[in-house]
N, CA, C and O atoms as a GROMACS GRO file, in nm:
protein
  440
    1MET      N    1  13.726  19.662   8.474
    1MET     CA    2  13.660  19.780   8.422
    1MET      C    3  13.760  19.861   8.338
    1MET      O    4  13.878  19.868   8.369
    2THR      N    5  13.708  19.921   8.231
    2THR     CA    6  13.788  20.013   8.150
    2THR      C    7  13.757  20.155   8.194
    2THR      O    8  13.640  20.194   8.208
    3THR      N    9  13.861  20.232   8.215
    3THR     CA   10  13.846  20.374   8.248
    3THR      C   11  13.912  20.454   8.137
    3THR      O   12  14.026  20.429   8.099
    4ILE      N   13  13.839  20.551   8.085
    4ILE     CA   14  13.889  20.641   7.981
    4ILE      C   15  13.898  20.780   8.041
    4ILE      O   16  13.801  20.830   8.097
    5LEU      N   17  14.015  20.841   8.030
    5LEU     CA   18  14.036  20.976   8.079
    5LEU      C   19  14.063  21.066   7.959
    5LEU      O   20  14.164  21.051   7.891
    6ILE      N   21  13.972  21.158   7.933
    6ILE     CA   22  13.985  21.253   7.823
    6ILE      C   23  14.045  21.381   7.879
    6ILE      O   24  13.990  21.440   7.972
    7ARG      N   25  14.157  21.423   7.824
    7ARG     CA   26  14.228  21.541   7.874
    7ARG      C   27  14.200  21.660   7.784
    7ARG      O   28  14.225  21.656   7.664
    8LYS      N   29  14.145  21.770   7.846
    8LYS     CA   30  14.112  21.892   7.772
    8LYS      C   31  14.161  22.014   7.849
    8LYS      O   32  14.178  22.010   7.971
    9THR      N   33  14.183  22.123   7.776
    9THR     CA   34  14.220  22.249   7.840
    9THR      C   35  14.094  22.317   7.895
    9THR      O   36  13.982  22.272   7.872
   10SER      N   37  14.115  22.425   7.968
   10SER     CA   38  14.001  22.501   8.021
   10SER      C   39  13.917  22.561   7.909
   10SER      O   40  13.801  22.597   7.930
   11LYS      N   41  13.975  22.573   7.790
   11LYS     CA   42  13.902  22.624   7.673
   11LYS      C   43  13.833  22.512   7.596
   11LYS      O   44  13.768  22.538   7.494
   12GLY      N   45  13.845  22.388   7.644
   12GLY     CA   46  13.778  22.275   7.579
   12GLY      C   47  13.858  22.210   7.468
   12GLY      O   48  13.803  22.128   7.394
   13GLU      N   49  13.986  22.244   7.454
   13GLU     CA   50  14.068  22.184   7.348
   13GLU      C   51  14.122  22.050   7.394
   13GLU      O   52  14.173  22.037   7.505
   14TYR      N   53  14.111  21.951   7.308
   14TYR     CA   54  14.164  21.818   7.340
   14TYR      C   55  14.316  21.822   7.348
   14TYR      O   56  14.382  21.883   7.265
   15ARG      N   57  14.370  21.755   7.450
   15ARG     CA   58  14.516  21.742   7.465
   15ARG      C   59  14.560  21.596   7.459
   15ARG      O   60  14.677  21.567   7.438
   16GLY      N   61  14.464  21.505   7.477
   16GLY     CA   62  14.496  21.364   7.470
   16GLY      C   63  14.396  21.281   7.548
   16GLY      O   64  14.296  21.332   7.599
   17PHE      N   65  14.426  21.152   7.557
   17PHE     CA   66  14.339  21.063   7.634
   17PHE      C   67  14.418  20.942   7.679
   17PHE      O   68  14.525  20.910   7.625
   18LEU      N   69  14.363  20.875   7.779
   18LEU     CA   70  14.426  20.757   7.838
   18LEU      C   71  14.318  20.653   7.863
   18LEU      O   72  14.214  20.683   7.921
   19CYS      N   73  14.343  20.531   7.820
   19CYS     CA   74  14.252  20.419   7.842
   19CYS      C   75  14.325  20.317   7.928
   19CYS      O   76  14.441  20.284   7.902
   20ARG      N   77  14.256  20.268   8.031
   20ARG     CA   78  14.317  20.168   8.120
   20ARG      C   79  14.218  20.058   8.154
   20ARG      O   80  14.101  20.084   8.183
   21GLY      N   81  14.267  19.936   8.150
   21GLY     CA   82  14.190  19.822   8.199
   21GLY      C   83  14.107  19.754   8.093
   21GLY      O   84  14.088  19.804   7.982
   22HIS      N   85  14.058  19.637   8.131
   22HIS     CA   86  13.970  19.559   8.045
   22HIS      C   87  13.829  19.566   8.102
   22HIS      O   88  13.810  19.566   8.223
   23ALA      N   89  13.731  19.571   8.014
   23ALA     CA   90  13.591  19.586   8.057
   23ALA      C   91  13.545  19.469   8.143
   23ALA      O   92  13.469  19.488   8.238
   24GLU      N   93  13.589  19.349   8.110
   24GLU     CA   94  13.548  19.227   8.181
   24GLU      C   95  13.397  19.210   8.181
   24GLU      O   96  13.337  19.168   8.280
   25TYR      N   97  13.337  19.244   8.067
   25TYR     CA   98  13.193  19.228   8.049
   25TYR      C   99  13.157  19.081   8.027
   25TYR      O  100  13.057  19.032   8.079
   26ALA      N  101  13.239  19.010   7.950
   26ALA     CA  102  13.213  18.870   7.919
   26ALA      C  103  13.271  18.780   8.028
   26ALA      O  104  13.358  18.820   8.105
   27ARG      N  105  13.221  18.659   8.033
   27ARG     CA  106  13.276  18.560   8.125
   27ARG      C  107  13.420  18.530   8.086
   27ARG      O  108  13.456  18.540   7.969
   28LYS      N  109  13.500  18.494   8.184
   28LYS     CA  110  13.641  18.462   8.161
   28LYS      C  111  13.652  18.354   8.053
   28LYS      O  112  13.586  18.251   8.059
   29GLY      N  113  13.737  18.381   7.956
   29GLY     CA  114  13.759  18.287   7.846
   29GLY      C  115  13.668  18.309   7.726
   29GLY      O  116  13.688  18.247   7.622
   30GLN      N  117  13.568  18.395   7.739
   30GLN     CA  118  13.476  18.424   7.630
   30GLN      C  119  13.514  18.556   7.563
   30GLN      O  120  13.571  18.643   7.628
   31PRO      N  121  13.482  18.571   7.435
   31PRO     CA  122  13.510  18.699   7.368
   31PRO      C  123  13.432  18.813   7.435
   31PRO      O  124  13.314  18.798   7.465
   32ASP      N  125  13.498  18.923   7.457
   32ASP     CA  126  13.436  19.036   7.525
   32ASP      C  127  13.398  19.142   7.421
   32ASP      O  128  13.484  19.215   7.372
   33ILE      N  129  13.269  19.149   7.388
   33ILE     CA  130  13.226  19.242   7.284
   33ILE      C  131  13.243  19.387   7.326
   33ILE      O  132  13.266  19.474   7.241
   34LEU      N  133  13.231  19.415   7.454
   34LEU     CA  134  13.248  19.553   7.500
   34LEU      C  135  13.394  19.596   7.486
   34LEU      O  136  13.422  19.706   7.439
   35CYS      N  137  13.485  19.511   7.528
   35CYS     CA  138  13.628  19.542   7.515
   35CYS      C  139  13.663  19.563   7.367
   35CYS      O  140  13.739  19.654   7.333
   36ALA      N  141  13.608  19.478   7.281
   36ALA     CA  142  13.634  19.490   7.138
   36ALA      C  143  13.581  19.622   7.083
   36ALA      O  144  13.647  19.687   7.003
   37ALA      N  145  13.461  19.661   7.126
   37ALA     CA  146  13.402  19.786   7.078
   37ALA      C  147  13.485  19.907   7.122
   37ALA      O  148  13.508  19.999   7.044
   38ILE      N  149  13.530  19.905   7.247
   38ILE     CA  150  13.614  20.014   7.298
   38ILE      C  151  13.743  20.022   7.217
   38ILE      O  152  13.784  20.130   7.175
   39SER      N  153  13.806  19.908   7.194
   39SER     CA  154  13.931  19.903   7.119
   39SER      C  155  13.914  19.956   6.978
   39SER      O  156  13.999  20.032   6.929
   40VAL      N  157  13.806  19.918   6.913
   40VAL     CA  158  13.781  19.964   6.776
   40VAL      C  159  13.763  20.115   6.772
   40VAL      O  160  13.822  20.183   6.688
   41LEU      N  161  13.682  20.169   6.863
   41LEU     CA  162  13.660  20.314   6.865
   41LEU      C  163  13.791  20.390   6.887
   41LEU      O  164  13.822  20.485   6.814
   42VAL      N  165  13.867  20.349   6.986
   42VAL     CA  166  13.990  20.420   7.021
   42VAL      C  167  14.096  20.404   6.914
   42VAL      O  168  14.157  20.503   6.872
   43THR      N  169  14.120  20.282   6.869
   43THR     CA  170  14.223  20.256   6.769
   43THR      C  171  14.190  20.323   6.636
   43THR      O  172  14.277  20.380   6.571
   44ASN      N  173  14.064  20.315   6.595
   44ASN     CA  174  14.025  20.378   6.469
   44ASN      C  175  14.040  20.530   6.477
   44ASN      O  176  14.078  20.594   6.378
   45THR      N  177  14.011  20.588   6.591
   45THR     CA  178  14.027  20.732   6.607
   45THR      C  179  14.174  20.772   6.595
   45THR      O  180  14.207  20.867   6.525
   46ILE      N  181  14.262  20.699   6.663
   46ILE     CA  182  14.405  20.729   6.654
   46ILE      C  183  14.453  20.715   6.510
   46ILE      O  184  14.523  20.802   6.459
   47ASN      N  185  14.415  20.606   6.444
   47ASN     CA  186  14.457  20.584   6.305
   47ASN      C  187  14.403  20.692   6.212
   47ASN      O  188  14.474  20.738   6.123
   48SER      N  189  14.279  20.732   6.232
   48SER     CA  190  14.218  20.837   6.149
   48SER      C  191  14.284  20.972   6.172
   48SER      O  192  14.309  21.046   6.077
   49LEU      N  193  14.313  21.004   6.297
   49LEU     CA  194  14.380  21.131   6.327
   49LEU      C  195  14.516  21.138   6.258
   49LEU      O  196  14.556  21.242   6.207
   50GLU      N  197  14.585  21.026   6.256
   50GLU     CA  198  14.718  21.022   6.197
   50GLU      C  199  14.713  21.016   6.044
   50GLU      O  200  14.776  21.097   5.977
   51ALA      N  201  14.639  20.921   5.991
   51ALA     CA  202  14.640  20.896   5.847
   51ALA      C  203  14.552  20.992   5.766
   51ALA      O  204  14.591  21.034   5.657
   52LEU      N  205  14.436  21.027   5.818
   52LEU     CA  206  14.343  21.111   5.743
   52LEU      C  207  14.359  21.260   5.773
   52LEU      O  208  14.343  21.344   5.684
   53ALA      N  209  14.389  21.293   5.898
   53ALA     CA  210  14.398  21.434   5.936
   53ALA      C  211  14.542  21.482   5.946
   53ALA      O  212  14.566  21.603   5.950
   54GLY      N  213  14.639  21.391   5.949
   54GLY     CA  214  14.779  21.430   5.954
   54GLY      C  215  14.822  21.490   6.087
   54GLY      O  216  14.918  21.568   6.092
   55GLU      N  217  14.752  21.456   6.194
   55GLU     CA  218  14.786  21.512   6.325
   55GLU      C  219  14.916  21.450   6.378
   55GLU      O  220  14.946  21.334   6.352
   56LYS      N  221  14.990  21.531   6.452
   56LYS     CA  222  15.111  21.486   6.519
   56LYS      C  223  15.076  21.449   6.662
   56LYS      O  224  15.013  21.528   6.734
   57MET      N  225  15.115  21.330   6.702
   57MET     CA  226  15.082  21.284   6.837
   57MET      C  227  15.182  21.178   6.879
   57MET      O  228  15.256  21.122   6.798
   58LYS      N  229  15.182  21.153   7.008
   58LYS     CA  230  15.261  21.044   7.064
   58LYS      C  231  15.161  20.947   7.125
   58LYS      O  232  15.069  20.988   7.196
   59TYR      N  233  15.179  20.819   7.097
   59TYR     CA  234  15.088  20.722   7.158
   59TYR      C  235  15.164  20.594   7.190
   59TYR      O  236  15.264  20.560   7.128
   60SER      N  237  15.112  20.526   7.289
   60SER     CA  238  15.169  20.398   7.330
   60SER      C  239  15.055  20.308   7.373
   60SER      O  240  14.948  20.355   7.412
   61ALA      N  241  15.080  20.178   7.366
   61ALA     CA  242  14.976  20.082   7.402
   61ALA      C  243  15.038  19.955   7.459
   61ALA      O  244  15.151  19.918   7.426
   62ASP      N  245  14.962  19.891   7.544
   62ASP     CA  246  14.997  19.760   7.599
   62ASP      C  247  14.868  19.681   7.605
   62ASP      O  248  14.786  19.698   7.696
   63GLU      N  249  14.850  19.593   7.506
   63GLU     CA  250  14.724  19.518   7.494
   63GLU      C  251  14.696  19.432   7.617
   63GLU      O  252  14.581  19.421   7.660
   64ALA      N  253  14.799  19.372   7.673
   64ALA     CA  254  14.780  19.284   7.789
   64ALA      C  255  14.719  19.358   7.908
   64ALA      O  256  14.637  19.303   7.981
   65ASP      N  257  14.759  19.484   7.926
   65ASP     CA  258  14.707  19.565   8.036
   65ASP      C  259  14.586  19.648   7.999
   65ASP      O  260  14.526  19.713   8.085
   66GLY      N  261  14.548  19.647   7.871
   66GLY     CA  262  14.438  19.731   7.826
   66GLY      C  263  14.472  19.878   7.835
   66GLY      O  264  14.388  19.960   7.873
   67TYR      N  265  14.596  19.912   7.801
   67TYR     CA  266  14.647  20.048   7.817
   67TYR      C  267  14.671  20.112   7.680
   67TYR      O  268  14.739  20.055   7.595
   68ILE      N  269  14.614  20.230   7.660
   68ILE     CA  270  14.643  20.312   7.542
   68ILE      C  271  14.651  20.456   7.588
   68ILE      O  272  14.562  20.507   7.656
   69ARG      N  273  14.760  20.522   7.551
   69ARG     CA  274  14.776  20.664   7.582
   69ARG      C  275  14.806  20.738   7.453
   69ARG      O  276  14.886  20.693   7.371
   70CYS      N  277  14.740  20.852   7.437
   70CYS     CA  278  14.760  20.935   7.318
   70CYS      C  279  14.769  21.080   7.363
   70CYS      O  280  14.679  21.131   7.429
   71ASP      N  281  14.879  21.147   7.326
   71ASP     CA  282  14.900  21.287   7.360
   71ASP      C  283  14.920  21.366   7.231
   71ASP      O  284  15.001  21.328   7.146
   72PHE      N  285  14.847  21.475   7.216
   72PHE     CA  286  14.857  21.558   7.096
   72PHE      C  287  14.968  21.660   7.112
   72PHE      O  288  14.986  21.717   7.219
   73GLU      N  289  15.041  21.684   7.004
   73GLU     CA  290  15.156  21.774   7.010
   73GLU      C  291  15.118  21.920   6.995
   73GLU      O  292  15.201  22.008   7.021
   74GLY      N  293  14.998  21.949   6.954
   74GLY     CA  294  14.954  22.087   6.939
   74GLY      C  295  14.804  22.094   6.928
   74GLY      O  296  14.733  21.997   6.956
   75SER      N  297  14.754  22.211   6.889
   75SER     CA  298  14.610  22.228   6.869
   75SER      C  299  14.565  22.144   6.751
   75SER      O  300  14.638  22.127   6.653
   76LEU      N  301  14.443  22.092   6.760
   76LEU     CA  302  14.390  22.005   6.657
   76LEU      C  303  14.308  22.082   6.554
   76LEU      O  304  14.249  22.186   6.584
   77GLN      N  305  14.306  22.029   6.434
   77GLN     CA  306  14.222  22.083   6.328
   77GLN      C  307  14.075  22.054   6.360
   77GLN      O  308  14.043  21.967   6.441
   78GLU      N  309  13.988  22.128   6.296
   78GLU     CA  310  13.844  22.112   6.319
   78GLU      C  311  13.798  21.969   6.292
   78GLU      O  312  13.717  21.914   6.367
   79ARG      N  313  13.847  21.909   6.185
   79ARG     CA  314  13.804  21.773   6.153
   79ARG      C  315  13.855  21.672   6.256
   79ARG      O  316  13.791  21.570   6.280
   80SER      N  317  13.968  21.701   6.316
   80SER     CA  318  14.022  21.614   6.421
   80SER      C  319  13.938  21.624   6.547
   80SER      O  320  13.914  21.524   6.615
   81VAL      N  321  13.892  21.744   6.579
   81VAL     CA  322  13.805  21.764   6.694
   81VAL      C  323  13.676  21.684   6.673
   81VAL      O  324  13.624  21.622   6.765
   82PHE      N  325  13.626  21.686   6.551
   82PHE     CA  326  13.505  21.610   6.518
   82PHE      C  327  13.529  21.460   6.539
   82PHE      O  328  13.443  21.391   6.594
   83LEU      N  329  13.643  21.410   6.496
   83LEU     CA  330  13.675  21.268   6.517
   83LEU      C  331  13.679  21.233   6.666
   83LEU      O  332  13.628  21.129   6.706
   84LEU      N  333  13.739  21.319   6.745
   84LEU     CA  334  13.745  21.294   6.890
   84LEU      C  335  13.608  21.307   6.954
   84LEU      O  336  13.573  21.228   7.042
   85ASP      N  337  13.530  21.405   6.912
   85ASP     CA  338  13.393  21.417   6.963
   85ASP      C  339  13.314  21.289   6.934
   85ASP      O  340  13.237  21.242   7.018
   86SER      N  341  13.334  21.234   6.816
   86SER     CA  342  13.267  21.110   6.777
   86SER      C  343  13.312  20.993   6.864
   86SER      O  344  13.229  20.912   6.906
   87MET      N  345  13.442  20.983   6.892
   87MET     CA  346  13.493  20.878   6.979
   87MET      C  347  13.432  20.889   7.119
   87MET      O  348  13.386  20.790   7.175
   88VAL      N  349  13.433  21.009   7.174
   88VAL     CA  350  13.378  21.032   7.308
   88VAL      C  351  13.229  20.999   7.310
   88VAL      O  352  13.182  20.934   7.404
   89PHE      N  353  13.156  21.042   7.208
   89PHE     CA  354  13.013  21.010   7.199
   89PHE      C  355  12.993  20.859   7.201
   89PHE      O  356  12.907  20.809   7.274
   90GLY      N  357  13.070  20.786   7.122
   90GLY     CA  358  13.058  20.640   7.116
   90GLY      C  359  13.092  20.574   7.249
   90GLY      O  360  13.022  20.482   7.292
   91LEU      N  361  13.198  20.621   7.314
   91LEU     CA  362  13.239  20.564   7.442
   91LEU      C  363  13.134  20.591   7.551
   91LEU      O  364  13.101  20.502   7.630
   92GLU      N  365  13.082  20.712   7.554
   92GLU     CA  366  12.979  20.746   7.654
   92GLU      C  367  12.852  20.665   7.629
   92GLU      O  368  12.785  20.623   7.723
   93ASP      N  369  12.819  20.642   7.503
   93ASP     CA  370  12.702  20.562   7.469
   93ASP      C  371  12.721  20.416   7.513
   93ASP      O  372  12.629  20.354   7.566
   94LEU      N  373  12.842  20.362   7.493
   94LEU     CA  374  12.870  20.227   7.540
   94LEU      C  375  12.859  20.219   7.692
   94LEU      O  376  12.806  20.122   7.746
   95SER      N  377  12.908  20.321   7.761
   95SER     CA  378  12.902  20.324   7.907
   95SER      C  379  12.757  20.324   7.955
   95SER      O  380  12.723  20.253   8.050
   96ARG      N  381  12.673  20.402   7.890
   96ARG     CA  382  12.530  20.404   7.926
   96ARG      C  383  12.463  20.270   7.896
   96ARG      O  384  12.381  20.222   7.974
   97SER      N  385  12.498  20.211   7.783
   97SER     CA  386  12.432  20.088   7.739
   97SER      C  387  12.474  19.966   7.820
   97SER      O  388  12.390  19.883   7.854
   98TYR      N  389  12.603  19.954   7.850
   98TYR     CA  390  12.655  19.834   7.917
   98TYR      C  391  12.673  19.851   8.067
   98TYR      O  392  12.677  19.754   8.142
   99GLY      N  393  12.684  19.975   8.111
   99GLY     CA  394  12.694  20.001   8.254
   99GLY      C  395  12.828  20.056   8.296
   99GLY      O  396  12.933  20.019   8.243
  100LYS      N  397  12.822  20.146   8.393
  100LYS     CA  398  12.943  20.211   8.444
  100LYS      C  399  13.033  20.116   8.522
  100LYS      O  400  13.149  20.149   8.550
  101GLU      N  401  12.983  19.998   8.556
  101GLU     CA  402  13.070  19.902   8.623
  101GLU      C  403  13.168  19.837   8.526
  101GLU      O  404  13.262  19.769   8.567
  102TYR      N  405  13.144  19.858   8.394
  102TYR     CA  406  13.232  19.803   8.291
  102TYR      C  407  13.314  19.910   8.219
  102TYR      O  408  13.428  19.886   8.178
  103LEU      N  409  13.256  20.030   8.204
  103LEU     CA  410  13.323  20.138   8.130
  103LEU      C  411  13.285  20.272   8.191
  103LEU      O  412  13.167  20.304   8.206
  104GLN      N  413  13.387  20.350   8.225
  104GLN     CA  414  13.365  20.485   8.275
  104GLN      C  415  13.448  20.582   8.191
  104GLN      O  416  13.564  20.556   8.160
  105VAL      N  417  13.387  20.693   8.157
  105VAL     CA  418  13.453  20.799   8.081
  105VAL      C  419  13.461  20.922   8.171
  105VAL      O  420  13.359  20.969   8.222
  106HIS      N  421  13.582  20.972   8.190
  106HIS     CA  422  13.605  21.088   8.276
  106HIS      C  423  13.678  21.196   8.196
  106HIS      O  424  13.742  21.167   8.095
  107PHE      N  425  13.668  21.319   8.243
  107PHE     CA  426  13.737  21.431   8.180
  107PHE      C  427  13.830  21.496   8.284
  107PHE      O  428  13.798  21.505   8.402
  108GLU      N  429  13.944  21.540   8.234
  108GLU     CA  430  14.044  21.607   8.320
  108GLU      C  431  14.085  21.737   8.252
  108GLU      O  432  14.118  21.738   8.133
  109GLU      N  433  14.084  21.844   8.329
  109GLU     CA  434  14.132  21.972   8.275
  109GLU      C  435  14.284  21.980   8.294
  109GLU      O  436  14.337  21.959   8.403
  110VAL      N  437  14.351  22.010   8.184
  110VAL     CA  438  14.498  22.021   8.188
  110VAL      C  439  14.544  22.158   8.144
  110VAL      O  440  14.664  22.185   8.142
   0.00000   0.00000   0.00000
């Protein structure tokens, strides 16, 4: 199962997120469309925040473990918040569509 932890302040400002695990939606040895969809949403959001919005962040990943961590260095611009809202919307939609046994999205106040 993939678990996504979205970190926000008490005021609702994004501080970062953490992704852990593989969805394991597909049979072993078969391409996993859910894992691929999660990866595309998360990776594209990080790339867009950096390249299009110019946000400063620290991120690390380990594909073998299904691990991605992204921490923002400061408050985000409005367009960056929109990008993150879009990522969260997509992830929550995948969780509803494929099932919480494969993908869970949680929020943590920091």
